[in-house]
Short mmCIF file of the C-alpha atoms (twelve columns), coordinates in Angstrom:
data_MODEL
# 
_entry.id   MODEL 
# 
loop_
_atom_site.group_PDB 
_atom_site.id 
_atom_site.type_symbol 
_atom_site.label_atom_id 
_atom_site.label_alt_id 
_atom_site.label_comp_id 
_atom_site.label_asym_id 
_atom_site.label_seq_id 
_atom_site.Cartn_x 
_atom_site.Cartn_y 
_atom_site.Cartn_z 
_atom_site.pdbx_PDB_model_num 
ATOM 1   C CA . MET A 1   -15.860 21.430  -29.934 1 
ATOM 2   C CA . PRO A 2   -14.796 17.777  -30.002 1 
ATOM 3   C CA . GLY A 3   -17.381 15.139  -29.245 1 
ATOM 4   C CA . SER A 4   -17.135 12.952  -26.171 1 
ATOM 5   C CA . ARG A 5   -15.805 10.031  -28.207 1 
ATOM 6   C CA . GLU A 6   -12.980 12.123  -29.670 1 
ATOM 7   C CA . LEU A 7   -12.152 13.518  -26.258 1 
ATOM 8   C CA . ALA A 8   -12.061 10.033  -24.756 1 
ATOM 9   C CA . GLN A 9   -9.728  8.861   -27.518 1 
ATOM 10  C CA . ARG A 10  -7.393  11.786  -26.840 1 
ATOM 11  C CA . TYR A 11  -7.284  10.987  -23.136 1 
ATOM 12  C CA . ALA A 12  -6.612  7.312   -23.873 1 
ATOM 13  C CA . ALA A 13  -3.761  8.193   -26.253 1 
ATOM 14  C CA . ALA A 14  -2.226  10.554  -23.697 1 
ATOM 15  C CA . SER A 15  -2.493  7.887   -21.021 1 
ATOM 16  C CA . ARG A 16  -0.761  5.336   -23.260 1 
ATOM 17  C CA . LYS A 17  2.060   7.804   -23.961 1 
ATOM 18  C CA . ARG A 18  2.530   8.438   -20.253 1 
ATOM 19  C CA . LYS A 19  2.649   4.709   -19.521 1 
ATOM 20  C CA . ARG A 20  5.210   4.136   -22.262 1 
ATOM 21  C CA . ARG A 21  7.403   6.939   -20.919 1 
ATOM 22  C CA . THR A 22  7.449   5.561   -17.381 1 
ATOM 23  C CA . VAL A 23  8.053   1.956   -18.452 1 
ATOM 24  C CA . SER A 24  10.755  2.384   -21.073 1 
ATOM 25  C CA . ARG A 25  13.669  4.126   -19.395 1 
ATOM 26  C CA . ALA A 26  16.580  3.277   -21.638 1 
ATOM 27  C CA . PRO A 27  20.085  4.401   -20.665 1 
ATOM 28  C CA . SER A 28  21.432  7.397   -22.532 1 
ATOM 29  C CA . GLN A 29  23.768  6.947   -25.523 1 
ATOM 30  C CA . GLY A 30  26.763  8.627   -23.897 1 
ATOM 31  C CA . ALA A 31  27.151  6.349   -20.862 1 
ATOM 32  C CA . PRO A 32  27.723  2.657   -21.625 1 
ATOM 33  C CA . LEU A 33  26.881  0.334   -18.767 1 
ATOM 34  C CA . SER A 34  29.464  -2.216  -17.720 1 
ATOM 35  C CA . PRO A 35  28.461  -5.681  -16.566 1 
ATOM 36  C CA . PRO A 36  28.358  -6.060  -12.773 1 
ATOM 37  C CA . ASP A 37  31.311  -8.461  -12.633 1 
ATOM 38  C CA . ALA A 38  33.612  -6.506  -15.013 1 
ATOM 39  C CA . GLY A 39  37.140  -6.137  -13.716 1 
ATOM 40  C CA . LEU A 40  36.910  -8.936  -11.128 1 
ATOM 41  C CA . GLU A 41  39.330  -11.799 -11.047 1 
ATOM 42  C CA . VAL A 42  38.176  -15.346 -11.619 1 
ATOM 43  C CA . GLY A 43  36.872  -16.755 -8.347  1 
ATOM 44  C CA . ALA A 44  36.462  -13.333 -6.721  1 
ATOM 45  C CA . GLN A 45  33.050  -12.456 -5.417  1 
ATOM 46  C CA . SER A 46  31.299  -9.293  -6.493  1 
ATOM 47  C CA . PRO A 47  30.691  -6.662  -3.814  1 
ATOM 48  C CA . PRO A 48  27.314  -6.919  -2.119  1 
ATOM 49  C CA . THR A 49  24.647  -4.710  -3.629  1 
ATOM 50  C CA . SER A 50  21.137  -3.942  -2.534  1 
ATOM 51  C CA . ALA A 51  18.185  -5.453  -4.352  1 
ATOM 52  C CA . ARG A 52  17.290  -2.084  -5.876  1 
ATOM 53  C CA . GLU A 53  20.819  -1.611  -7.299  1 
ATOM 54  C CA . ALA A 54  20.843  -5.122  -8.713  1 
ATOM 55  C CA . SER A 55  17.467  -4.791  -10.390 1 
ATOM 56  C CA . ALA A 56  17.845  -1.331  -11.948 1 
ATOM 57  C CA . PRO A 57  21.053  0.032   -13.487 1 
ATOM 58  C CA . ARG A 58  22.058  3.610   -12.676 1 
ATOM 59  C CA . VAL A 59  20.923  5.931   -15.432 1 
ATOM 60  C CA . PRO A 60  22.548  9.366   -15.624 1 
ATOM 61  C CA . GLY A 61  20.055  12.213  -15.460 1 
ATOM 62  C CA . LEU A 62  17.583  10.479  -13.159 1 
ATOM 63  C CA . ALA A 63  17.422  11.686  -9.587  1 
ATOM 64  C CA . PRO A 64  17.814  9.053   -6.853  1 
ATOM 65  C CA . ARG A 65  14.706  8.145   -4.936  1 
ATOM 66  C CA . VAL A 66  14.238  9.817   -1.584  1 
ATOM 67  C CA . GLN A 67  14.119  7.504   1.403   1 
ATOM 68  C CA . ARG A 68  10.883  7.772   3.390   1 
ATOM 69  C CA . PRO A 69  11.164  8.158   7.152   1 
ATOM 70  C CA . LYS A 70  10.382  5.040   9.129   1 
ATOM 71  C CA . ALA A 71  6.917   4.776   10.621  1 
ATOM 72  C CA . THR A 72  6.656   5.725   14.271  1 
ATOM 73  C CA . PRO A 73  5.261   3.095   16.626  1 
ATOM 74  C CA . ARG A 74  1.643   3.456   17.686  1 
ATOM 75  C CA . LYS A 75  0.697   4.730   21.116  1 
ATOM 76  C CA . SER A 76  -0.565  2.267   23.681  1 
ATOM 77  C CA . PHE A 77  -4.189  2.401   24.833  1 
ATOM 78  C CA . ALA A 78  -3.262  4.082   28.112  1 
ATOM 79  C CA . GLU A 79  -1.336  6.843   26.316  1 
ATOM 80  C CA . SER A 80  -4.228  7.412   23.899  1 
ATOM 81  C CA . ALA A 81  -6.831  7.421   26.685  1 
ATOM 82  C CA . ALA A 82  -4.979  10.247  28.445  1 
ATOM 83  C CA . ASP A 83  -5.397  12.405  25.327  1 
ATOM 84  C CA . TYR A 84  -9.207  12.049  25.387  1 
ATOM 85  C CA . VAL A 85  -10.091 12.667  29.036  1 
ATOM 86  C CA . TYR A 86  -12.179 15.700  28.053  1 
ATOM 87  C CA . VAL A 87  -14.544 13.506  26.007  1 
ATOM 88  C CA . SER A 88  -16.153 11.898  29.061  1 
ATOM 89  C CA . ARG A 89  -16.863 15.322  30.603  1 
ATOM 90  C CA . ASP A 90  -18.385 16.551  27.346  1 
ATOM 91  C CA . LEU A 91  -20.568 13.430  27.017  1 
ATOM 92  C CA . LEU A 92  -21.790 13.874  30.594  1 
ATOM 93  C CA . ARG A 93  -22.680 17.499  29.841  1 
ATOM 94  C CA . VAL A 94  -24.578 16.474  26.685  1 
ATOM 95  C CA . ALA A 95  -26.464 13.771  28.617  1 
ATOM 96  C CA . VAL A 96  -27.498 16.253  31.334  1 
ATOM 97  C CA . VAL A 97  -28.755 18.786  28.761  1 
ATOM 98  C CA . ALA A 98  -30.652 16.088  26.831  1 
ATOM 99  C CA . GLY A 99  -32.217 14.786  30.053  1 
ATOM 100 C CA . LEU A 100 -33.328 18.292  31.093  1 
ATOM 101 C CA . LEU A 101 -34.858 18.945  27.661  1 
ATOM 102 C CA . LEU A 102 -36.698 15.615  27.755  1 
ATOM 103 C CA . ALA A 103 -38.022 16.378  31.246  1 
ATOM 104 C CA . LEU A 104 -39.124 19.829  30.041  1 
ATOM 105 C CA . LEU A 105 -40.999 18.269  27.114  1 
ATOM 106 C CA . ILE A 106 -42.788 15.817  29.431  1 
ATOM 107 C CA . VAL A 107 -43.793 18.642  31.773  1 
ATOM 108 C CA . LEU A 108 -45.048 20.743  28.863  1 
ATOM 109 C CA . TRP A 109 -47.071 17.772  27.535  1 
ATOM 110 C CA . PHE A 110 -48.854 17.461  30.856  1 
ATOM 111 C CA . VAL A 111 -49.481 21.207  30.996  1 
ATOM 112 C CA . VAL A 112 -50.880 21.407  27.453  1 
ATOM 113 C CA . SER A 113 -53.106 18.324  27.732  1 
# 
């Protein structure tokens, strides 16, 4: 069985490999990339691209990223308060039970002493 030092070295090496794989995504040999302004006339402007397209070239074989749904707006206080109406009734019930138990303890203390 490997010692803890050897095991730690293996984990570190595996972590380094994983980091290298995610960082170095070179385009494949079969698909040469053309410069963004190839085929445009002098003085013509390139078509607008998003920041993501401009920063990372399309690499065949990689799936496009899935767009996350937009966050829904938060409820207002009044809308949230309507969802928790039952809490006040439950707290009142707990207070009544606690008060009765405390009164019972006081009565029992007088009876015993």
